[in-house]
TORPA-4810 file (N, C-alpha, C, O; in nm, 3 decimals):
<nodes>
NODE_1_-1.159_0.343_0.486_-1.035_0.271_0.513_-0.919_0.371_0.504_-0.877_0.409_0.394_M
NODE_2_-0.870_0.412_0.618_-0.759_0.508_0.621_-0.630_0.432_0.650_-0.624_0.353_0.745_R
NODE_3_-0.527_0.456_0.568_-0.405_0.379_0.585_-0.280_0.460_0.565_-0.282_0.569_0.507_G
NODE_4_-0.172_0.406_0.616_-0.040_0.466_0.604_0.056_0.361_0.550_0.054_0.244_0.591_I
NODE_5_0.140_0.405_0.458_0.246_0.318_0.403_0.374_0.343_0.483_0.410_0.457_0.511_Y
NODE_6_0.442_0.235_0.517_0.569_0.244_0.589_0.672_0.153_0.521_0.642_0.039_0.486_I
NODE_7_0.794_0.205_0.503_0.901_0.121_0.450_0.949_0.028_0.562_0.991_0.074_0.668_V
NODE_8_0.942_-0.100_0.538_0.977_-0.198_0.639_1.121_-0.188_0.688_1.215_-0.182_0.609_G
NODE_9_1.136_-0.185_0.821_1.267_-0.185_0.891_1.355_-0.064_0.854_1.477_-0.069_0.867_N
NODE_10_1.291_0.045_0.807_1.364_0.167_0.773_1.340_0.273_0.880_1.225_0.287_0.924_Y
NODE_11_1.438_0.348_0.925_1.581_0.336_0.894_1.646_0.219_0.969_1.759_0.179_0.937_P
NODE_12_1.576_0.165_1.065_1.622_0.044_1.136_1.496_-0.019_1.198_1.389_0.041_1.198_D
NODE_13_1.510_-0.137_1.248_1.394_-0.211_1.299_1.324_-0.136_1.414_1.202_-0.127_1.418_R
NODE_14_1.403_-0.083_1.506_1.345_-0.016_1.623_1.263_0.107_1.581_1.152_0.127_1.630_E
NODE_15_1.319_0.189_1.492_1.248_0.309_1.446_1.122_0.271_1.369_1.016_0.332_1.386_S
NODE_16_1.135_0.169_1.287_1.020_0.123_1.210_0.905_0.081_1.303_0.790_0.117_1.281_F
NODE_17_0.938_0.005_1.405_0.833_-0.042_1.497_0.767_0.075_1.569_0.646_0.075_1.592_V
NODE_18_0.847_0.175_1.606_0.788_0.294_1.671_0.688_0.363_1.578_0.580_0.403_1.621_K
NODE_19_0.725_0.377_1.450_0.635_0.440_1.354_0.511_0.354_1.332_0.399_0.405_1.324_C
NODE_20_0.532_0.225_1.323_0.419_0.133_1.306_0.322_0.147_1.423_0.201_0.157_1.405_F
NODE_21_0.377_0.147_1.543_0.293_0.158_1.664_0.218_0.291_1.666_0.105_0.299_1.715_D
NODE_22_0.282_0.398_1.613_0.215_0.528_1.608_0.092_0.523_1.519_-0.011_0.582_1.551_A
NODE_23_0.102_0.453_1.409_-0.011_0.440_1.317_-0.125_0.362_1.384_-0.242_0.399_1.374_V
NODE_24_-0.089_0.255_1.451_-0.189_0.174_1.519_-0.257_0.254_1.631_-0.379_0.252_1.645_I
NODE_25_-0.175_0.324_1.710_-0.231_0.403_1.822_-0.322_0.515_1.773_-0.419_0.550_1.840_S
NODE_26_-0.291_0.571_1.655_-0.373_0.681_1.602_-0.510_0.631_1.557_-0.604_0.710_1.548_A
NODE_27_-0.521_0.502_1.528_-0.653_0.448_1.493_-0.676_0.423_1.346_-0.791_0.415_1.302_G
NODE_28_-0.570_0.412_1.270_-0.587_0.381_1.127_-0.644_0.242_1.107_-0.624_0.152_1.188_Y
NODE_29_-0.714_0.227_0.997_-0.777_0.098_0.969_-0.680_-0.002_0.908_-0.699_-0.123_0.918_E
NODE_30_-0.574_0.049_0.843_-0.478_-0.046_0.788_-0.339_0.017_0.779_-0.323_0.139_0.777_F
NODE_31_-0.240_-0.071_0.772_-0.101_-0.032_0.751_-0.050_-0.109_0.629_-0.072_-0.229_0.614_V
NODE_32_0.017_-0.036_0.543_0.077_-0.096_0.424_0.228_-0.097_0.444_0.291_0.008_0.451_E
NODE_33_0.284_-0.215_0.452_0.428_-0.230_0.475_0.497_-0.248_0.340_0.466_-0.340_0.264_I
NODE_34_0.591_-0.161_0.311_0.671_-0.176_0.190_0.794_-0.261_0.219_0.877_-0.225_0.303_G
NODE_35_0.806_-0.372_0.151_0.922_-0.460_0.168_1.030_-0.415_0.068_1.007_-0.422_-0.053_V
NODE_36_1.146_-0.370_0.115_1.247_-0.313_0.026_1.287_-0.407_-0.086_1.307_-0.527_-0.068_P
NODE_37_1.298_-0.345_-0.206_1.340_-0.417_-0.327_1.430_-0.324_-0.407_1.409_-0.202_-0.408_F
NODE_38_1.530_-0.379_-0.473_1.633_-0.298_-0.538_1.583_-0.219_-0.659_1.648_-0.123_-0.699_S
NODE_39_1.472_-0.258_-0.717_1.421_-0.187_-0.835_1.274_-0.150_-0.814_1.185_-0.208_-0.876_E
NODE_40_1.248_-0.053_-0.725_1.110_-0.015_-0.693_1.050_0.077_-0.799_1.040_0.198_-0.778_P
NODE_41_1.010_0.021_-0.912_0.975_0.100_-1.030_0.852_0.188_-1.010_0.834_0.285_-1.085_V
NODE_42_0.767_0.159_-0.913_0.647_0.240_-0.892_0.671_0.353_-0.794_0.583_0.437_-0.773_A
NODE_43_0.790_0.355_-0.733_0.814_0.451_-0.625_0.890_0.575_-0.675_0.981_0.566_-0.757_D
NODE_44_0.848_0.690_-0.622_0.914_0.815_-0.651_1.042_0.830_-0.573_1.082_0.738_-0.502_G
NODE_45_1.110_0.947_-0.587_1.243_0.965_-0.528_1.248_0.944_-0.376_1.345_0.886_-0.326_P
NODE_46_1.148_0.988_-0.303_1.154_0.979_-0.156_1.152_0.833_-0.110_1.238_0.790_-0.033_V
NODE_47_1.053_0.758_-0.157_1.042_0.619_-0.116_1.156_0.536_-0.174_1.212_0.449_-0.106_I
NODE_48_1.192_0.564_-0.300_1.302_0.488_-0.361_1.432_0.512_-0.285_1.511_0.419_-0.266_A
NODE_49_1.454_0.637_-0.243_1.575_0.666_-0.166_1.574_0.594_-0.031_1.677_0.542_0.012_S
NODE_50_1.458_0.593_0.035_1.448_0.524_0.164_1.473_0.375_0.147_1.541_0.313_0.229_A
NODE_51_1.418_0.319_0.041_1.436_0.176_0.014_1.583_0.145_-0.012_1.637_0.048_0.041_V
NODE_52_1.647_0.228_-0.093_1.789_0.202_-0.123_1.874_0.217_0.002_1.969_0.141_0.023_Q
NODE_53_1.841_0.316_0.085_1.915_0.334_0.210_1.897_0.214_0.302_1.991_0.169_0.367_E
NODE_54_1.775_0.165_0.306_1.748_0.046_0.389_1.829_-0.073_0.341_1.891_-0.144_0.420_A
NODE_55_1.827_-0.093_0.209_1.903_-0.206_0.154_2.052_-0.189_0.181_2.122_-0.285_0.212_L
NODE_56_2.101_-0.064_0.169_2.240_-0.038_0.195_2.280_-0.060_0.340_2.395_-0.088_0.371_G
NODE_57_2.181_-0.048_0.428_2.206_-0.069_0.571_2.195_-0.216_0.610_2.214_-0.254_0.726_S
NODE_58_2.165_-0.298_0.511_2.160_-0.440_0.538_2.022_-0.496_0.564_2.007_-0.611_0.605_G
NODE_59_1.917_-0.413_0.541_1.781_-0.463_0.560_1.751_-0.570_0.454_1.769_-0.547_0.335_V
NODE_60_1.707_-0.684_0.500_1.675_-0.795_0.411_1.524_-0.815_0.405_1.454_-0.804_0.505_K
NODE_61_1.478_-0.845_0.284_1.335_-0.866_0.268_1.284_-0.976_0.362_1.177_-0.964_0.422_A
NODE_62_1.362_-1.082_0.374_1.322_-1.194_0.459_1.307_-1.153_0.606_1.219_-1.201_0.677_G
NODE_63_1.396_-1.063_0.650_1.387_-1.017_0.789_1.261_-0.934_0.811_1.193_-0.947_0.913_D
NODE_64_1.230_-0.846_0.712_1.109_-0.764_0.724_0.986_-0.854_0.729_0.897_-0.836_0.813_V
NODE_65_0.983_-0.949_0.639_0.867_-1.039_0.634_0.854_-1.120_0.762_0.744_-1.135_0.816_L
NODE_66_0.965_-1.173_0.809_0.960_-1.254_0.932_0.912_-1.169_1.050_0.842_-1.218_1.139_A
NODE_67_0.951_-1.041_1.050_0.913_-0.952_1.159_0.766_-0.916_1.163_0.716_-0.870_1.266_G
NODE_68_0.696_-0.937_1.052_0.555_-0.900_1.048_0.475_-0.976_1.154_0.378_-0.924_1.210_L
NODE_69_0.517_-1.098_1.179_0.441_-1.182_1.271_0.451_-1.134_1.415_0.372_-1.174_1.501_K
NODE_70_0.549_-1.049_1.442_0.569_-1.002_1.579_0.502_-0.867_1.605_0.501_-0.820_1.719_T
NODE_71_0.445_-0.805_1.502_0.385_-0.672_1.519_0.250_-0.683_1.586_0.172_-0.775_1.559_L
NODE_72_0.222_-0.589_1.674_0.092_-0.584_1.741_0.003_-0.490_1.663_0.010_-0.368_1.680_S
NODE_73_-0.081_-0.546_1.575_-0.157_-0.461_1.483_-0.295_-0.424_1.534_-0.367_-0.350_1.467_K
NODE_74_-0.334_-0.472_1.651_-0.464_-0.437_1.705_-0.577_-0.472_1.609_-0.585_-0.584_1.559_G
NODE_75_-0.665_-0.373_1.584_-0.778_-0.397_1.494_-0.743_-0.363_1.349_-0.824_-0.385_1.259_K
NODE_76_-0.626_-0.311_1.327_-0.588_-0.269_1.192_-0.558_-0.390_1.103_-0.510_-0.494_1.149_A
NODE_77_-0.586_-0.373_0.975_-0.547_-0.473_0.878_-0.406_-0.445_0.832_-0.358_-0.332_0.834_K
NODE_78_-0.340_-0.552_0.790_-0.201_-0.540_0.747_-0.189_-0.588_0.603_-0.228_-0.700_0.568_L
NODE_79_-0.134_-0.500_0.520_-0.108_-0.535_0.381_0.040_-0.519_0.353_0.107_-0.435_0.414_Y
NODE_80_0.091_-0.598_0.263_0.232_-0.582_0.219_0.230_-0.532_0.075_0.155_-0.581_-0.009_V
NODE_81_0.316_-0.433_0.049_0.339_-0.388_-0.088_0.484_-0.422_-0.123_0.577_-0.374_-0.059_M
NODE_82_0.500_-0.503_-0.224_0.635_-0.534_-0.269_0.630_-0.578_-0.414_0.526_-0.572_-0.479_T
NODE_83_0.743_-0.621_-0.465_0.753_-0.650_-0.608_0.761_-0.802_-0.630_0.791_-0.881_-0.540_Y
NODE_84_0.731_-0.838_-0.755_0.712_-0.979_-0.787_0.832_-1.065_-0.752_0.817_-1.177_-0.704_A
NODE_85_0.953_-1.013_-0.777_1.072_-1.096_-0.753_1.086_-1.138_-0.608_1.137_-1.246_-0.577_N
NODE_86_1.040_-1.051_-0.517_1.046_-1.087_-0.375_0.961_-1.211_-0.350_1.003_-1.303_-0.279_I
NODE_87_0.843_-1.213_-0.408_0.752_-1.326_-0.388_0.807_-1.451_-0.458_0.804_-1.561_-0.402_I
NODE_88_0.856_-1.433_-0.580_0.912_-1.548_-0.653_1.027_-1.609_-0.575_1.034_-1.731_-0.558_Y
NODE_89_1.118_-1.523_-0.527_1.236_-1.575_-0.455_1.198_-1.642_-0.324_1.260_-1.740_-0.283_N
NODE_90_1.096_-1.588_-0.258_1.053_-1.648_-0.132_0.985_-1.782_-0.158_0.994_-1.876_-0.079_Y
NODE_91_0.917_-1.786_-0.272_0.836_-1.903_-0.304_0.689_-1.868_-0.292_0.642_-1.833_-0.184_G
NODE_92_0.617_-1.876_-0.401_0.478_-1.827_-0.403_0.393_-1.900_-0.299_0.325_-1.837_-0.218_I
NODE_93_0.396_-2.030_-0.302_0.313_-2.108_-0.209_0.362_-2.091_-0.066_0.282_-2.081_0.028_K
NODE_94_0.495_-2.089_-0.049_0.550_-2.076_0.087_0.513_-1.939_0.146_0.480_-1.929_0.264_K
NODE_95_0.518_-1.835_0.062_0.481_-1.701_0.110_0.337_-1.704_0.160_0.306_-1.653_0.268_F
NODE_96_0.251_-1.763_0.079_0.110_-1.769_0.117_0.090_-1.847_0.247_0.018_-1.803_0.337_S
NODE_97_0.156_-1.962_0.256_0.141_-2.046_0.375_0.191_-1.974_0.501_0.134_-1.985_0.609_D
NODE_98_0.302_-1.898_0.483_0.365_-1.833_0.598_0.290_-1.710_0.647_0.295_-1.676_0.765_D
NODE_99_0.218_-1.641_0.554_0.163_-1.510_0.590_0.012_-1.495_0.570_-0.042_-1.387_0.592_F
NODE_100_-0.055_-1.599_0.530_-0.199_-1.586_0.507_-0.278_-1.554_0.634_-0.387_-1.498_0.627_K
NODE_101_-0.222_-1.590_0.749_-0.291_-1.560_0.874_-0.255_-1.421_0.929_-0.316_-1.373_1.024_D
NODE_102_-0.155_-1.357_0.866_-0.109_-1.227_0.914_-0.160_-1.115_0.825_-0.197_-1.008_0.874_V
NODE_103_-0.162_-1.141_0.695_-0.194_-1.035_0.598_-0.339_-1.041_0.550_-0.397_-1.148_0.532_L
NODE_104_-0.394_-0.922_0.530_-0.528_-0.914_0.470_-0.519_-0.902_0.319_-0.619_-0.916_0.249_S
NODE_105_-0.400_-0.876_0.268_-0.383_-0.866_0.124_-0.242_-0.833_0.087_-0.161_-0.794_0.171_G
NODE_106_-0.214_-0.848_-0.042_-0.080_-0.821_-0.095_-0.094_-0.731_-0.216_-0.180_-0.752_-0.302_L
NODE_107_-0.008_-0.629_-0.222_-0.009_-0.533_-0.331_0.122_-0.549_-0.408_0.230_-0.529_-0.352_I
NODE_108_0.112_-0.586_-0.536_0.232_-0.609_-0.619_0.221_-0.520_-0.740_0.156_-0.557_-0.838_I
NODE_109_0.282_-0.402_-0.736_0.258_-0.303_-0.843_0.313_-0.342_-0.979_0.269_-0.288_-1.080_P
NODE_110_0.409_-0.436_-0.985_0.461_-0.475_-1.116_0.397_-0.602_-1.169_0.448_-0.663_-1.263_D
NODE_111_0.287_-0.643_-1.110_0.210_-0.756_-1.163_0.073_-0.704_-1.206_-0.006_-0.662_-1.121_V
NODE_112_0.044_-0.705_-1.336_-0.087_-0.657_-1.384_-0.202_-0.741_-1.327_-0.184_-0.859_-1.296_P
NODE_113_-0.316_-0.679_-1.313_-0.433_-0.750_-1.258_-0.459_-0.882_-1.330_-0.495_-0.981_-1.267_N
NODE_114_-0.439_-0.881_-1.461_-0.474_-0.998_-1.540_-0.386_-1.119_-1.508_-0.419_-1.232_-1.543_M
NODE_115_-0.271_-1.094_-1.440_-0.181_-1.204_-1.407_-0.198_-1.254_-1.263_-0.122_-1.340_-1.218_L
NODE_116_-0.294_-1.200_-1.191_-0.319_-1.247_-1.055_-0.351_-1.397_-1.053_-0.317_-1.468_-0.959_H
NODE_117_-0.417_-1.441_-1.159_-0.459_-1.581_-1.163_-0.339_-1.675_-1.156_-0.351_-1.787_-1.107_S
NODE_118_-0.223_-1.630_-1.206_-0.103_-1.715_-1.201_-0.069_-1.750_-1.055_-0.034_-1.864_-1.024_Y
NODE_119_-0.079_-1.650_-0.968_-0.048_-1.674_-0.826_-0.148_-1.772_-0.764_-0.110_-1.865_-0.694_F
NODE_120_-0.275_-1.750_-0.792_-0.377_-1.838_-0.736_-0.361_-1.980_-0.790_-0.386_-2.078_-0.719_Y
NODE_121_-0.320_-1.990_-0.916_-0.297_-2.123_-0.973_-0.183_-2.198_-0.904_-0.176_-2.321_-0.906_D
NODE_122_-0.091_-2.119_-0.840_0.022_-2.178_-0.769_-0.013_-2.209_-0.621_0.072_-2.250_-0.543_Q
NODE_123_-0.140_-2.187_-0.587_-0.183_-2.216_-0.451_-0.182_-2.097_-0.358_-0.194_-2.113_-0.236_G
NODE_124_-0.167_-1.976_-0.414_-0.162_-1.856_-0.332_-0.300_-1.829_-0.274_-0.400_-1.829_-0.346_F
NODE_125_-0.306_-1.805_-0.142_-0.436_-1.785_-0.076_-0.454_-1.646_-0.018_-0.561_-1.613_0.033_E
NODE_126_-0.350_-1.563_-0.026_-0.363_-1.424_0.021_-0.423_-1.341_-0.092_-0.374_-1.346_-0.205_I
NODE_127_-0.529_-1.264_-0.064_-0.590_-1.185_-0.171_-0.491_-1.083_-0.230_-0.421_-1.014_-0.156_P
NODE_128_-0.487_-1.075_-0.361_-0.407_-0.974_-0.429_-0.496_-0.854_-0.458_-0.607_-0.868_-0.510_L
NODE_129_-0.449_-0.736_-0.423_-0.530_-0.616_-0.438_-0.518_-0.564_-0.581_-0.408_-0.537_-0.627_I
NODE_130_-0.631_-0.549_-0.652_-0.626_-0.500_-0.789_-0.610_-0.349_-0.796_-0.656_-0.276_-0.708_P
NODE_131_-0.543_-0.303_-0.900_-0.523_-0.160_-0.924_-0.618_-0.111_-1.033_-0.650_-0.183_-1.127_F
NODE_132_-0.661_0.014_-1.019_-0.729_0.084_-1.128_-0.664_0.221_-1.138_-0.637_0.285_-1.037_V
NODE_133_-0.639_0.265_-1.258_-0.577_0.395_-1.281_-0.672_0.484_-1.361_-0.774_0.436_-1.411_T
NODE_134_-0.640_0.612_-1.373_-0.727_0.699_-1.456_-0.736_0.650_-1.601_-0.832_0.683_-1.671_P
NODE_135_-0.638_0.572_-1.645_-0.638_0.525_-1.784_-0.702_0.387_-1.801_-0.715_0.340_-1.914_E
NODE_136_-0.742_0.323_-1.695_-0.798_0.187_-1.706_-0.922_0.186_-1.795_-1.008_0.273_-1.786_S
NODE_137_-0.927_0.086_-1.880_-1.042_0.072_-1.968_-1.161_0.015_-1.890_-1.143_-0.050_-1.787_R
NODE_138_-1.280_0.041_-1.940_-1.400_-0.006_-1.869_-1.399_-0.157_-1.854_-1.438_-0.209_-1.750_E
NODE_139_-1.354_-0.228_-1.956_-1.352_-0.374_-1.945_-1.255_-0.421_-1.836_-1.278_-0.523_-1.771_E
NODE_140_-1.145_-0.345_-1.817_-1.050_-0.382_-1.713_-1.104_-0.349_-1.574_-1.078_-0.421_-1.477_D
NODE_141_-1.179_-0.239_-1.565_-1.242_-0.203_-1.438_-1.342_-0.311_-1.396_-1.349_-0.350_-1.279_I
NODE_142_-1.418_-0.360_-1.494_-1.517_-0.464_-1.463_-1.447_-0.591_-1.411_-1.496_-0.657_-1.319_K
NODE_143_-1.333_-0.624_-1.469_-1.260_-0.742_-1.423_-1.203_-0.720_-1.283_-1.207_-0.810_-1.199_K
NODE_144_-1.149_-0.600_-1.260_-1.094_-0.569_-1.127_-1.203_-0.574_-1.021_-1.178_-0.610_-0.906_A
NODE_145_-1.322_-0.538_-1.061_-1.434_-0.527_-0.965_-1.471_-0.661_-0.902_-1.526_-0.665_-0.792_A
NODE_146_-1.440_-0.771_-0.971_-1.480_-0.902_-0.921_-1.358_-0.984_-0.876_-1.372_-1.102_-0.843_V
NODE_147_-1.241_-0.922_-0.874_-1.123_-0.995_-0.829_-1.121_-1.006_-0.678_-1.201_-0.942_-0.608_M
NODE_148_-1.028_-1.090_-0.627_-1.012_-1.101_-0.482_-0.957_-0.970_-0.427_-0.916_-0.882_-0.503_Q
NODE_149_-0.955_-0.958_-0.297_-0.909_-0.835_-0.234_-1.028_-0.757_-0.181_-1.131_-0.747_-0.247_G
NODE_150_-1.013_-0.702_-0.062_-1.127_-0.635_0.000_-1.137_-0.489_-0.038_-1.226_-0.418_0.010_D
NODE_151_-1.047_-0.442_-0.125_-1.064_-0.308_-0.181_-0.995_-0.298_-0.316_-0.914_-0.384_-0.352_F
NODE_152_-1.028_-0.196_-0.389_-0.960_-0.165_-0.515_-0.871_-0.045_-0.490_-0.915_0.056_-0.435_I
NODE_153_-0.746_-0.056_-0.530_-0.648_0.049_-0.510_-0.655_0.142_-0.631_-0.617_0.105_-0.742_Y
NODE_154_-0.706_0.264_-0.608_-0.716_0.361_-0.717_-0.595_0.452_-0.714_-0.574_0.525_-0.617_F
NODE_155_-0.516_0.448_-0.819_-0.397_0.534_-0.830_-0.440_0.667_-0.889_-0.479_0.676_-1.006_I
NODE_156_-0.433_0.769_-0.806_-0.492_0.898_-0.846_-0.411_0.980_-0.941_-0.460_1.079_-0.995_G
NODE_157_-0.284_0.942_-0.964_-0.200_1.023_-1.051_-0.142_0.939_-1.163_-0.143_0.816_-1.157_I
NODE_158_-0.093_1.006_-1.262_-0.023_0.938_-1.370_0.125_0.941_-1.336_0.187_1.047_-1.339_R
NODE_159_0.181_0.827_-1.305_0.323_0.825_-1.272_0.351_0.752_-1.143_0.276_0.664_-1.101_G
NODE_160_0.460_0.791_-1.080_0.509_0.722_-0.961_0.464_0.790_-0.833_0.405_0.898_-0.838_I
NODE_161_0.490_0.729_-0.719_0.452_0.786_-0.590_0.522_0.920_-0.568_0.631_0.945_-0.618_T
NODE_162_0.456_1.005_-0.491_0.517_1.132_-0.455_0.476_1.249_-0.541_0.513_1.362_-0.512_G
NODE_163_0.399_1.224_-0.646_0.351_1.333_-0.730_0.234_1.405_-0.666_0.197_1.377_-0.553_G
NODE_164_0.178_1.499_-0.740_0.063_1.574_-0.689_-0.063_1.527_-0.759_-0.061_1.492_-0.877_S
NODE_165_-0.172_1.526_-0.684_-0.300_1.486_-0.741_-0.400_1.599_-0.722_-0.408_1.660_-0.616_V
NODE_166_-0.477_1.627_-0.828_-0.582_1.728_-0.820_-0.711_1.659_-0.775_-0.786_1.606_-0.856_D
NODE_167_-0.734_1.662_-0.644_-0.849_1.588_-0.589_-0.980_1.659_-0.616_-1.088_1.605_-0.589_L
NODE_168_-0.972_1.782_-0.670_-1.094_1.854_-0.708_-1.132_1.827_-0.853_-1.235_1.874_-0.901_S
NODE_169_-1.048_1.753_-0.921_-1.073_1.728_-1.063_-1.198_1.642_-1.083_-1.211_1.537_-1.020_S
NODE_170_-1.289_1.684_-1.170_-1.406_1.601_-1.201_-1.366_1.464_-1.254_-1.439_1.366_-1.236_P
NODE_171_-1.251_1.456_-1.319_-1.207_1.329_-1.375_-1.189_1.224_-1.267_-1.221_1.107_-1.286_E
NODE_172_-1.137_1.268_-1.151_-1.115_1.173_-1.041_-1.248_1.120_-0.987_-1.267_0.999_-0.976_I
NODE_173_-1.339_1.211_-0.954_-1.466_1.168_-0.897_-1.547_1.087_-0.998_-1.612_0.990_-0.961_S
NODE_174_-1.543_1.128_-1.124_-1.619_1.055_-1.226_-1.565_0.913_-1.243_-1.641_0.818_-1.259_E
NODE_175_-1.431_0.901_-1.240_-1.374_0.769_-1.257_-1.407_0.677_-1.138_-1.434_0.558_-1.156_R
NODE_176_-1.404_0.734_-1.019_-1.437_0.653_-0.901_-1.584_0.612_-0.903_-1.619_0.500_-0.867_I
NODE_177_-1.669_0.702_-0.945_-1.811_0.666_-0.959_-1.829_0.556_-1.062_-1.915_0.468_-1.048_Q
NODE_178_-1.748_0.561_-1.166_-1.755_0.456_-1.269_-1.717_0.322_-1.209_-1.781_0.220_-1.236_Q
NODE_179_-1.612_0.322_-1.126_-1.569_0.196_-1.062_-1.679_0.145_-0.970_-1.711_0.026_-0.970_I
NODE_180_-1.737_0.235_-0.893_-1.841_0.195_-0.797_-1.964_0.135_-0.866_-2.037_0.057_-0.806_K
NODE_181_-1.985_0.172_-0.990_-2.100_0.118_-1.063_-2.086_-0.031_-1.087_-2.185_-0.100_-1.113_A
NODE_182_-1.961_-0.081_-1.078_-1.937_-0.223_-1.108_-1.903_-0.306_-0.986_-1.887_-0.428_-0.998_F
NODE_183_-1.892_-0.245_-0.869_-1.846_-0.323_-0.755_-1.898_-0.269_-0.623_-1.932_-0.151_-0.611_T
NODE_184_-1.903_-0.357_-0.524_-1.934_-0.316_-0.387_-1.808_-0.301_-0.303_-1.815_-0.267_-0.185_D
NODE_185_-1.693_-0.327_-0.365_-1.567_-0.315_-0.290_-1.539_-0.169_-0.253_-1.587_-0.076_-0.317_K
NODE_186_-1.460_-0.152_-0.148_-1.414_-0.020_-0.112_-1.314_0.029_-0.218_-1.241_-0.050_-0.277_K
NODE_187_-1.313_0.158_-0.240_-1.216_0.220_-0.328_-1.120_0.303_-0.243_-1.161_0.401_-0.180_I
NODE_188_-0.994_0.264_-0.242_-0.893_0.334_-0.162_-0.799_0.409_-0.257_-0.741_0.349_-0.348_V
NODE_189_-0.785_0.538_-0.235_-0.703_0.619_-0.322_-0.562_0.632_-0.268_-0.543_0.658_-0.149_M
NODE_190_-0.464_0.614_-0.354_-0.326_0.631_-0.315_-0.250_0.711_-0.418_-0.303_0.744_-0.524_G
NODE_191_-0.126_0.743_-0.387_-0.035_0.823_-0.471_-0.080_0.969_-0.471_-0.187_1.002_-0.523_F
NODE_192_0.000_1.056_-0.414_-0.024_1.200_-0.423_-0.096_1.262_-0.305_-0.117_1.384_-0.305_G
NODE_193_-0.136_1.184_-0.206_-0.206_1.240_-0.088_-0.102_1.270_0.018_-0.032_1.180_0.064_I
NODE_194_-0.090_1.397_0.057_0.024_1.438_0.140_-0.014_1.505_0.271_0.072_1.519_0.358_K
NODE_195_-0.140_1.547_0.289_-0.177_1.615_0.413_-0.326_1.594_0.442_-0.396_1.525_0.368_D
NODE_196_-0.373_1.656_0.552_-0.513_1.634_0.592_-0.610_1.690_0.490_-0.717_1.633_0.468_K
NODE_197_-0.574_1.802_0.426_-0.663_1.859_0.325_-0.684_1.758_0.212_-0.797_1.735_0.168_T
NODE_198_-0.574_1.698_0.167_-0.585_1.596_0.062_-0.666_1.475_0.112_-0.751_1.422_0.041_D
NODE_199_-0.638_1.433_0.236_-0.706_1.316_0.290_-0.857_1.340_0.299_-0.937_1.253_0.264_A
NODE_200_-0.895_1.458_0.344_-1.038_1.491_0.354_-1.104_1.493_0.216_-1.216_1.445_0.200_D
NODE_201_-1.034_1.548_0.119_-1.088_1.551_-0.018_-1.101_1.409_-0.074_-1.198_1.377_-0.143_K
NODE_202_-1.003_1.327_-0.044_-1.008_1.189_-0.094_-1.129_1.115_-0.037_-1.193_1.037_-0.107_A
NODE_203_-1.159_1.140_0.090_-1.271_1.070_0.152_-1.406_1.117_0.101_-1.508_1.050_0.122_L
NODE_204_-1.409_1.231_0.034_-1.535_1.280_-0.023_-1.572_1.206_-0.151_-1.688_1.201_-0.191_K
NODE_205_-1.469_1.149_-0.217_-1.497_1.080_-0.343_-1.470_0.930_-0.336_-1.528_0.852_-0.411_V
NODE_206_-1.382_0.890_-0.244_-1.347_0.748_-0.233_-1.384_0.698_-0.093_-1.438_0.772_-0.011_A
NODE_207_-1.353_0.570_-0.068_-1.385_0.509_0.061_-1.265_0.508_0.156_-1.274_0.466_0.271_D
NODE_208_-1.153_0.555_0.105_-1.035_0.554_0.190_-0.917_0.615_0.119_-0.924_0.651_0.001_G
NODE_209_-0.809_0.625_0.191_-0.685_0.678_0.135_-0.566_0.609_0.200_-0.578_0.549_0.307_F
NODE_210_-0.452_0.621_0.133_-0.327_0.576_0.193_-0.223_0.683_0.164_-0.209_0.730_0.051_V
NODE_211_-0.149_0.721_0.268_-0.045_0.823_0.256_0.090_0.752_0.262_0.118_0.675_0.355_V
NODE_212_0.174_0.778_0.163_0.304_0.713_0.159_0.420_0.808_0.171_0.482_0.819_0.277_G
NODE_213_0.451_0.878_0.063_0.572_0.961_0.056_0.581_1.061_0.170_0.687_1.073_0.233_T
NODE_214_0.473_1.133_0.198_0.477_1.236_0.303_0.509_1.175_0.439_0.573_1.239_0.522_A
NODE_215_0.466_1.054_0.462_0.495_0.986_0.589_0.637_0.933_0.592_0.707_0.944_0.693_A
NODE_216_0.679_0.874_0.481_0.815_0.816_0.475_0.920_0.925_0.497_1.027_0.898_0.554_V
NODE_217_0.891_1.047_0.452_0.985_1.159_0.474_1.020_1.176_0.621_1.128_1.224_0.655_K
NODE_218_0.925_1.137_0.710_0.944_1.160_0.853_0.981_1.033_0.929_0.992_1.034_1.051_L
NODE_219_1.001_0.925_0.857_1.017_0.796_0.923_1.143_0.786_1.008_1.152_0.699_1.094_Q
NODE_220_1.240_0.876_0.984_1.361_0.874_1.067_1.340_0.942_1.202_1.424_0.930_1.291_K
NODE_221_1.229_1.012_1.216_1.201_1.081_1.342_1.064_1.035_1.390_0.961_1.088_1.348_N
NODE_222_1.064_0.937_1.478_0.938_0.874_1.516_0.843_0.972_1.588_0.722_0.957_1.579_S
NODE_223_0.899_1.072_1.659_0.813_1.169_1.727_0.738_1.255_1.625_0.617_1.274_1.635_A
NODE_224_0.812_1.308_1.525_0.747_1.387_1.421_0.651_1.301_1.338_0.543_1.344_1.298_E
NODE_225_0.694_1.180_1.316_0.610_1.086_1.239_0.475_1.065_1.311_0.369_1.068_1.249_Y
NODE_226_0.483_1.045_1.442_0.361_1.020_1.520_0.267_1.140_1.511_0.146_1.123_1.494_S
NODE_227_0.322_1.260_1.523_0.237_1.380_1.515_0.176_1.394_1.377_0.060_1.434_1.363_E
NODE_228_0.255_1.360_1.274_0.204_1.372_1.137_0.086_1.278_1.113_-0.017_1.320_1.060_F
NODE_229_0.102_1.152_1.151_-0.006_1.057_1.121_-0.133_1.093_1.198_-0.244_1.071_1.150_V
NODE_230_-0.117_1.149_1.317_-0.236_1.194_1.392_-0.302_1.313_1.325_-0.424_1.328_1.330_K
NODE_231_-0.220_1.397_1.262_-0.273_1.519_1.200_-0.360_1.490_1.078_-0.438_1.575_1.035_S
NODE_232_-0.346_1.371_1.022_-0.423_1.339_0.901_-0.565_1.295_0.930_-0.649_1.290_0.840_L
NODE_233_-0.594_1.265_1.056_-0.728_1.211_1.090_-0.823_1.321_1.136_-0.938_1.293_1.167_L
</nodes>
């Protein structure tokens, strides 16, 4: 599962759609749309800056979400990454009802795996993607392994997006093997993957990758963006 993260409607709707189309044309299996939020605590400086710029330009979360239904995603799956307040303000059940036919999953980095049940108890029908980190305890990995979501999001670094990950580290491969021992789900690695070398290394230990910061850096130039996403495959 190879994927690219894109900040929704950044730097504007037209540019965003061009970048989105470039990812689809390149043949990625999924696209992760970041819905701008004023306090993106999991995001590093590049994505946080893009998000703040988008918000400053008047990008509204509701507009990004409404626009998802108009995207031509082809065979690719579509996931949204955003923060809990966006979902709360939209309405948990309403969000699910409006987007369950569009989205394959939702990634909420400020909601711990153990609290996913709260959303389902409210009638949420979109699968929430569980996270596993290098620090996750074995008991938490076992719980994540049986949660909803068609993959487990493995955060390869300690910290926020945009850092560096040592994909040759035995710790990474050992931890992914540990996760695989408890689940048949795909393991998709994110955070710290910035080029084809990293992507190739990630695919040797995991079932997929997602590139965020390195792609967002180019999101203002759709031509360069298109060449970059093709270069990762």
